[in-house]
N, C-alpha and C positions, 0 to 999 in steps of 0.2 A: 479704430484711430493709429493705433501704430505700425500696422501693417500699410495702412498709407504714405504715411510718412516714411517707410522703408523703400517702397515703392517711389516716392517721389525722392529721396536723397540718389537711388539708384539711377533714374534720370537725369538728374544734377551730375552725375559722375560721368555719364555718356557724353552729357552738354561739354563737359571741361574737357574731357578726350578730345572732343573734337574741336571747341576752338583752338588747343596747343596742336593738333593734327594740323589745320588750317595752317597756323603760322609758319609752321616747321617744313610742311609742302609748300610755303611760298616762299621760303630760303631755299628749299632744294631746288624750285624751278629758277631761280635767281641764277643760282651755280651753275645748274646745268645750261642755261642760256648761254653763260660766259665762256663756259668749255665748247659748246659749237662754233663760237666764234675762230678756234683754231683750226678748223676743219676747211676754212676758207682759203684758197690759192694764195700763197706770199708771191710778194711783188718783188721782192728783193733777191730772187732767184735760191734763196736757202730751204732745203727742204730737210725738216729732222727726220730722223727714222722713226717706222710705223710704231717701235716699242716707247720711244721717247713721247710720241703724239699721242699714246692711247693712256702714259701718266699722267700727261697734260690736261689731257680731256676728262678725267677721271675726276669728280668733283669730290671736295670734303664731306667725310659723313658727317650726322649730327654729333655722334659721342667724339668727333676730333674737332668739329669748329667752336661747339658750347661747353663750357667748363659746368662742373655740378653745381655751381653757384648761381649762375647764369640759367640752368635749365630749371633749378628751382625758383627763381624769381619769377619764370614764365610761369608755372605752374602755379604757384602761390597769386599771382595776377589772374589768374582764369578761376581760381577757385572763389578768390574773392567776387570777382565778377558775376558768379552764379550764387552767389549768398551765401557760402561755404565759408565764411571769415574763419580762421583759428582752425579751422579742421585739420588733422593730422593726414599725413599722404608718404607714400611710398612710391616710387618709380624707375624705371629702368627702360634704358632704349639699348636693343640690341639688333645686331646683322650677321647674315650668315645664311644657312640654312633653313630649314623650318621650325616653325616653336620650338619642338618639342629637343630639339637636339641646341637651338641655341640660347633658352632660356638660362640654363645653367652651366653655360660656358662663359669662359673669357674674352668673348670674341668682338671686339671694338664695341665693348658696352659701356654705358654709363650709368650707374646706379647709384638708389640712395643704400646707406649701411646696412638697414633692415627689411631689405625689400624681400629676400629669397623666403626668410620666417616670415612674414607675410602673406608673400604669395600662395605659400602651401596652405595657409589656414584658411580653409574657404566656409569654415561655420562662420566666423566672428567677424571674415573682413570680406569688403565688396571690393571685384578688381573688374578691369577693361584691359583690352586688349585691341591694339588698332594698328596694321602696316602702312608705314607713311608711303605711299607710293601711288600714282596716278597711272592713267592709262597711257599718256605719251611715255611715260618713265618705265614702266613694263616695255612696253616696243620698243623702245630705244636701249634697254639696257646695259648702259652704260654705268651703272654704278649697283652695287649690292643692296637688296632689300632690307631696311630697316625696319625694326617694331618698336612701338611704343607701347608700354603696360602701366598703367596706374592703380595701387592700390588703398582703400581706406580702411587704417587697421579699426576695429572694435566700431562698426557701425553703429552697433545698437546704442553705445554710448553717445555717437552723434547724433541720432535720432531724441534720446532722451535730454539732451544739452537743447536741441532745437524746440522741444517740447516741453522746456523748463516751465516758462511764463505759463503756457496754457494748464500744465499741472498745476502751478501754483493760483492761478485764477478758479479752477475746480476746486483745488481744496478749500481757498477760501471762500468762494459763495456756497459748497457745502458746511462751512463752519458757521458762515451766517443762516442759511436756513436751519442748522441742527441747532444754535443758539435761539433763534426765533421758534422755533418749535417749543424748545424747554422753556422760554420766556412764558410762550401761549398755555403751555399746559402749569406750570408754576403760578398764572395768574389766575386760572380756572380754579385749582387747588384751593388758591390762595381765599378768592372769592366764596368759594363753597365754604370753607374754612370759617371767613367772616360772616357768612350766611347761620351758620351753623351758632357763632358767637351772638350775633345778634337776636337769632329767636331764644337760645339761652336767657341772656341778660333780660329779652320781653318777659319771660315767663316767673323768671326769678323777681324782677320788678314787682310782677303781677301779684306774687305772692305773698312779697315784701309789704305790699300798700293795702291789698286786700284783707288782709288779716287784722292788722290794727285799724281799717275802717270798720270791719263788721265788728270787731271787740267794742271800738267808741258807740256804734250803731246800738247795740243791745245796753250798753251802760247808759246812753241816752233815753233809750225803751223803758228801762227798768226804773231810772229816775222821776220819770212822769208818772209811774204807781203813786197812789195815793196812800200806799203804806210805807213807802221811801222816801215820798215827798215829808214828812213829817217825822220821819225818823233821821235826826240828824248824823247818826251813826253810818248808817247805811249810804247817805248820800254824800258823807264823806268818802266812805270806801268807793264809790261807781264813781266820785270827783277824781280822786287819786288814779283811778284807772284810765279816766280819759286824759289826764296829765302824763302820764305814764307811756299811753301809745302814742300820745303826740310829739312827744319828746324822741320816741322811738323814730317815727317818720320823719321828722326834723334832722334827725340823726342820718338815716337813710339820704333823705334830699343833700344833706351837707357832704356826704362820701360821693354821692354825682355828679355835685358840683365841682369836689375836687380834682375828681379824676380828669373832668373838664378842663380844668386849668393847668394841671400837668398835661394833660395832650396839646395843649396850645402853649406849653414852654411858659405858662405866666405864672409859676409859684413862686412868689414873693416871699423873700423870708427877712425878717425883723430880728437881725441876728445881737446878741448878747451873750455876755458871760454868764454860763449857766452850769449849777452844779448837777452833774449826772445822778449819782446817789441820790441826791434830793430828790429828783424828778423820777426815780423809779420808786422811791417811798410813796412819794403822792399818787401814783398811779396805782399801788399796791393798794392803798388805803381805799382809792374807788372801788376796787375790785374785792373788798371783804367781804360784804355781805352775800355778794355772788359765790364765792368762794367757799364761804362757810354753809351756804345752803346745798352745796355739792359735796360737802365735807372733803373739798381738797386740801392738801399740804403744801407748805409753801415754805420754801429755803432759801434765805436771800445770804448771801454771802459777799456782803459789797467792803471792798478795800477802802480803808480809811486812810485817809491824807486828801494829795491834790488830785483833783476830778473836775477842774473846769474847763469847759467848752464851749467855743464860740458857736453859739445856737440858737434858733428860733424856739422860743418855748412851747408855742401852741404845738407846728409841726411836730417837734421832740416827741412833746407828751401823748400825742396821736399816735407817734411811730411806737411808742412802749405799748401802749394801750393797745393796738393792732396785733401785736404779739402775743401778748397776756389773752387777749379776745380768741386768737387763733389757737391757740392751746387748749383752751376753755372748749370751743367747739369740737375739737377732733379729739375730746379726751375720752378715757374708758372709765370704769368705777375705780375708787380712787387713786385721784388724779394725783401727782406730785410735779409741782412747779418749781426749778431751781435757778434762780436767779444770781448769777455771780460776775463780779467786776474786777478786773486789776488793768496795771498800768506795763505797756512795754515801751518803752522809749517815750515816744513824741504821742502817743495813741493810748486812748482808754478801750479797754477790751471787755464788750458786755456779751454775758452767754444766758441765755434765756431755752431752758430744756425742760422737756416736758416725757412723759413716759404713756404719752398717747399711741392713736394706732398705727403714727409713722405714714409715709410714703414711700413709693415705688421711686427708682433710678429716673424713669420718665415724667413722674408728677415733678421730680426734684429737677428735672432740668427747663420745665415750664413755669414752676411755681409763682414765678412773677413776672408771669405775660398777663397783660389787662384781661379782665373778664374771665379767667382762666380760675377754674374749681375742679377739686380733686373730686373723683368716683367716690361716692359713699353709699353706692347702692340704690333704691328705686325709693326708699324712705326719706323725705324730704326734713330731715332732722337737722342738716346745716344750714344757716340762714346766711343770704348774703348777695352779692354781686359779683364774687370774684376781684374785687378792686382794693382789698385791704392789702395784701403783700407787694401788689404793684405801685399804690402809695408809698407805702416801707422802702421801697426799692429808689423809688425816686426821690424822696426825702432824704433818704441814706447818700444818695449820689451828690445831692444839693448841698449838702454839708462837708462835702470832700470825703466821705469816708468808705467803708465798704462793708458788704454783707455776702456771709453764705451760709448753706445750709446743710444739717448731716442729718440724713434719716435711715430709718430700719423699719420696716413692717413690722407691725405688733410689737416694737419696742419703744417709738418715739421719735420725738425730732428737738434737735438743736440749732436753734440761728445763733450766730458768731457776726455780731458786727464790732467794727473799728471804728473810732470816731478821735481825729486829730484833737490834742489838747492845746490848750494855750499857756501862757503864763503872763501874768502882771509885774511891771517893771517899771517904779518909778510913777505910779498912776496912770499907769497906760497899759490898754491890753493888747500883748502883741502875740503872734501866732508863733510856735514853737519850730 
């Protein structure tokens, strides 16, 4: 492509030289015709000397007839006509003997300032040379032979300038193709990821519902046994199992419904002044039996004083519950949970720290993604849909707060929440 453009530039330069040649030859022919009038007989009887006649018959040379500016204008007009607008050029018109003896002489020449330097650089510059003669002039011999030479410096830059829109177009469409390819590959990978998430979610949901249904079915079958029917204690025991498994299933359904609401951005908050420390104490009271069953150690370090936030009691309670439940799920033997609250200016900081199995850096980056669950091996000892922490992040954001996680594999995890506080002034609840 570049070679074709260089050849095209060379042809255009030849056309420019030819155009200027024709214009100058027309002038020379006109001047020659005028000089030939002096050869006609004189009616007044005056006959000038032969030498005087020869001087009068000699037409002016191009370098004598045109100024440097006039010649530059003629050349510029020819360059513009041939589609080489704003192209730089150097030129020279010289007369006398052969080309080699005249080009570097000062014999009646009209030249641009940088012509010689441009003419000698044959690697980077294009040049043309054309004698300003016709057959009639050669036969007549009335004037010395003049030669026109034009040089285009740095022709490669000229070619690249002419190709700039083509280059920009190629780059632009290449970027479009690359971008389209990237989007396509990214979409395919995302679809694959969504398919894997869907399969994991279906498997988890099937497991989470199948287990309580199987337990309920066994409990019902047991209650139909004649020995159990007449044993009120056993009937109450199996009834309790059915109720507990039913409560567990309702909780799972509620989790899925909450995720659907968040996904549609329909999470409705009923904001009211809420004591953060009281919420934490109530949540820990609900987990008391479960924590005692696994011999967990709970350390509460709740700062006394002002702890009122404008929050939704249900969602905020679920938020804290999910974090505690997460600590229990991913715990080891001798679980220790430390919950700390303290104020920093306008915000309340809540730290929930455990000494569980911890998380990798990759897991920490994705922990708040919907349906994401950390790998815990082939054993399905950690139940859930991967929606808990996604729900936590959505609730924190809805309350104008922030949450971050710090964790080390084998050492435990710390969730840090930052919740805005409010103050009461003259019976009105005002945000700080």
